[in-house]
Residue, then its C-alpha position, 0 to 999 in steps of 0.5 A: m189429519i187433525k183430532i176434533t173433540l166434540p162436546d160429548g167427548t167424542i173424538k173425530e179425525h178429519a183431514t187438515g183444512s176440514s171445516p165445521m160443516d165437513v164435520a157436521k156432514g160426517i155426523s149426519e146429513g140432518l145435522a149438516r142441514n141445521v148447523i148455522s154457526a160453530k165455535y172452535n177452541d173457544t173462538i166463534v168461526e164460520t161453518v166453512t172456516p178451515l180447521n188446521e189444528d187439533g181442537t174442540l168443536t161445538l156446532y150450533t143450530w137455530n135452537d142454540k143461543e150462539g146460533k141465534k146470535a150468528f143468525w141475527h148478526s148475519t141479518s144485520h148485514v142484510v138490513a145494512q145492505a138494504l139501507e145502503e141501496l134505499y138511502p145512498g150516501i148513508k154511513l154505517t157504523i156497527g150492527p151487533a146481535i142482541d138478546n132478541g134480534f139485532y140493531y144497526d147504528v146508522d148516520f142518515g145525514d139530513r134524512s130520517i126514517s120512521e115506521k112508515d118506511f119499515p115495510e120497504i126496508e123489510k121488502k128490500a132485505l128479504e129480496i137480498a136474502r132470497g139471493k142465497h148469497d154466501y158470507k165470505m170472510r177475508s183478511v185485509t191489512k190496516e192500510e187497505a181497510l183505512a183506505s177503503y173507508k176513507k174513500q167512502g168518507n165513513e169516519y166511524k169505520v175509520e175510527l174503529i179501524e185505527n184502534l185495531e191491530d194490523g193482522t187482526i182486521t177482517f171484512c165480510d162480503h156477501d152479494t155486493f155488500t162489504d162490512l168491517c166484521r170480526g165474523g160469526h155468520i150463517p152459511n148464506t142469506g137464504i136461510i133468512k126467511a122472515i125479517k121485521i124492523l121493530s123500531v128506530a131510536g137515537a143512539y150516540w156514537r160509542g155511547n158518548e153524549n158528546n158525539k153525534q147522535l145516530t139512528r139505531v134501527y132495531g130488527i129481528s129475523f127468523p128461519k120461518q115466517k111462522e116463528l115471526t108471526e108467533y113472536l109478534e103475537l108475543l110482542e103484542q102481549a108484552k105491550q099490554r103487560d108493559h110495566r110503564k103502561l100498567g104502572k100508570e093505570l094502577e097508579l103505582f109510580t110516575f116520572s117528572a121532567k122537573v125531578g129528572q130522567g130516570l128518577p121514579l116517584w112512587l105514588p101512595k099505592g106503589a109506596a105501599l107495595r114497596e113497603r110490603l115487599e120490604n117487610f116480607l124480606k125483612k121478616a125472612q132476613k130476621k129469621a136468617g140472622y141478618e141485622m139491619v143497618v142504614t148508610p148515607h146516600i153519599g160518601q167521600k170519593e176516597l171510599y170508592v177509590t179504595s173499593g175500586h168502584y171509582a176506577k170502574y164507574g167514576e168517569d161514566s157516573f155522576q160527577p163528584i160533589k164539591t164542598p166549601k172545603a178545598d180538595e174535599e169531594f163526595l160521590l152519590k153512592p154507587m154501591n152499598c158494599p163499601h159502607h158496609c165494609e166500614i161498618y164491619n171495621t168499627k170494632p174487632f171481631s173474633y171468629r166466634e162472632l162470625p158470620k156478621r150479616y148486615a142488610e139494608f134497603g139502600t138507594v144507590y145512584r148511577y148515571e145511565q145514558s138518557g137513551e138507555l133509560h127504560g121505565l123502572t128497569r133502567v133508572r138513575g136512582f134505585t134501591q137495592d135489597d142489599a146484604h153483605i155477609f162477613c164470614t170465615p173461609d170455613q163458613l163460606a159454603e154453608e152461608f152461601k147455601n143459606v143465601i140460595d135458600l133465601t133467594l129461592y124462598v123469595l122467588g117462589s113466594l112471588g110466582f117466579g118458579n121457572f128459572t135456571a141458575q147462572v154461575s158468572v165467572r171471569d173471562l180469562n182472556t181479559p184479566e185487566k177487567y178484574i181486581g184481586s189475585v188469581e188465587n182468590w178468584e179461583k177459590a171464589e169461583n169453586a165455592i159458588i160451583d160447589a154450592a150450586k151442585d150441593k143445592g141441586l141447582d140446574f146451572v150453567i157457567e158463563s165466562g165474562e159475566a162476573a162482577f169486577y171484584g168477584p164471581k156470582l150466582d145469578f138466577m135467570v127467571k122465565d116470565a109468563l111470556g117466556r122471556n128470561w130475566q136476571l133476578g137475584t144475585i149472590q157474589v163471593d168476594y175475597n177482594l174488598p176485605e183486602r182493600f178495606d183491610l178487614t180482619y178477625k181474630g182466629s182460634d190461633n189468636e192471629l188476625h185473618r181475612p174474612v170472606m164477603i158475600h154480596r146478596a140481593p134476592f130482588g136485585s133492585m126494588e124498581r126493576f123487581i117490581a117492573l118485572l113482577l108487573e109484567h110477569t103477572g100482568g098487574n095481577f099481583p099475589l093476593w098477599l101483595i096487591p095494594e087493594q085486595a077487595i072493593v065494596l060496591p053498594i048498589s045504591e046510596k042507601h046501602e053505603k052505611y052497610a058497605q062501611k060496616v063491611l069495610n070495618s069488618l074487613e079491616n078487622h080481619e086485616i084485609r085491605a079494601l075500600v068502598d066505591k061510593r060514586s053515583e055510578t051503576v054497579g056494572k060500571k064500578i065492576r068494569e073499573a074494578e076489573m081494569n084496576k086488577i082488584p081481586f074481589m068485588l063485594i056487592v052489597g044491597d038489600n038482601e046482603e044487608q038483611e042477611n049480613t052477607i056479601s055477594v062476591r065476584r072474583h077478578g075475571g068474572e067468577d061469581l062466588g055467590s053470597i057468603s058471610l064476612t067470616d067465610f070471605a075472610n077465611l077464603v082470603t086467608n087460605e089463598i094467601n097461606s097457599t102462596l106465602k109460606s113461612f121461611 
């Protein structure tokens, strides 16, 4: 017999060789019907995997993140089989699950597929799924695996296998299909009831632009057709809220092929929006004791070698900039923190002068593959609302909690109230991914967990999601469409102070090492504005929106009064403009609605005689005829209800 511990601490005894499904049946038949994946001793296993030693078991259903991952990865096998049957001779590469669905990278040779082919692929995949074929894992030797794919002429799988160790290689079989796979599948294909091919895109083999470009087939699947229908409706809403579409319509930003991919150009309205966001955060930061600094866009290569960024990002980022001086190289700044470390190093500090809080809206540059660029959410140049706090170990807990307060203020002021917190720690199985001592990592991770508990945050711990130099607290925000985004991050770092030899003089007159907190409530201005656009559908909070009101004179003779209204609004610090075009008021209203302007102020004979305005709210609500003073109070009260003081 073996002892199996469940997540709630319950211990079940089962015969050696029992499977996760046997355990599920022992709990209840209802659970067994819904279990589709499992984890045993921190390893994802099949529901039929024999368990031969004591351990901890977690059972997953469709409602769990890991359950969906297994479901979508299993579907990628079914779609791959469908593609092989429809397009004989293709070469399959990899097919992982992603946040929403899955993809499979395929070498179609001289052929190509497009949207018109999607229905046929879906039909064939569903036909395979209805066969209720079991997923079966089997171990193979490296020699057998290589021989299998060399016979097929699949150089991609051969390359993958050559990098694997003998004794660790497994194949997954279902129906007539076999694929190289580590595992993590649902019990059988019959659980898959709905499949949708979403799109195709180009993707370089292994993400390297020097390799052949493959076709990436994106898809998603569900255990019920109803869920697919609901998802597609949500997808249609997301298309209407796409920040690239809204950014163009609202004239916020653009891109230029001549300037370069992934380098956004901010138009006047977008630049004003960014400025308001910056001023909003600067005001709160000033109250919180931050000092603004400015650092250059480039730095000597040695700076980033010292920080560790060059070792982690150097080969995959922009290449060094050479100067006329021999052996002198600069890099486009990938991070602001090394520069801030050098600012701290300009003078000696005593413990009485700490903490030092340096803040900067600093633009950084990272070379993203062209296929991964996406509007403002994945760019090559972006501005971080960066700050770094240098404090004593005794100050760490209080400083970290203060940063949590600031981040919550930022998210709340912009309508992101629905979130969970994620404590991102290192993966203990891959220590080579991180710099610094185990002792410092443990101190940093415990500090974040304790702060999250003290602030009463609803948080989860995610292994392997830490930055290479330290753990972090991320805020996972749910938007208006129910999608989750990472917004705002706080990181504890014992490593950079060591690498830059940062010190302060303690009360004992000895030199000590400060602790460093990295902090960015927005994350990046570009990505934050993109997500804010999609969350609000372009209907920004009134305090932030570029144009709060538009004055619509009924005819040319009312333009003088319209200008008087505009002057009065400006005196009340209300952002507005006058539409003097020779168009009907109806057309002007329709266009103002499309431009998401919150208030339309219509002025004609009656309004001019009575010194009033007729107010129409975005969305069609008629507020009637009111005085300019009452309108100014309306705007002020609405802003004050959403924008609190920090």
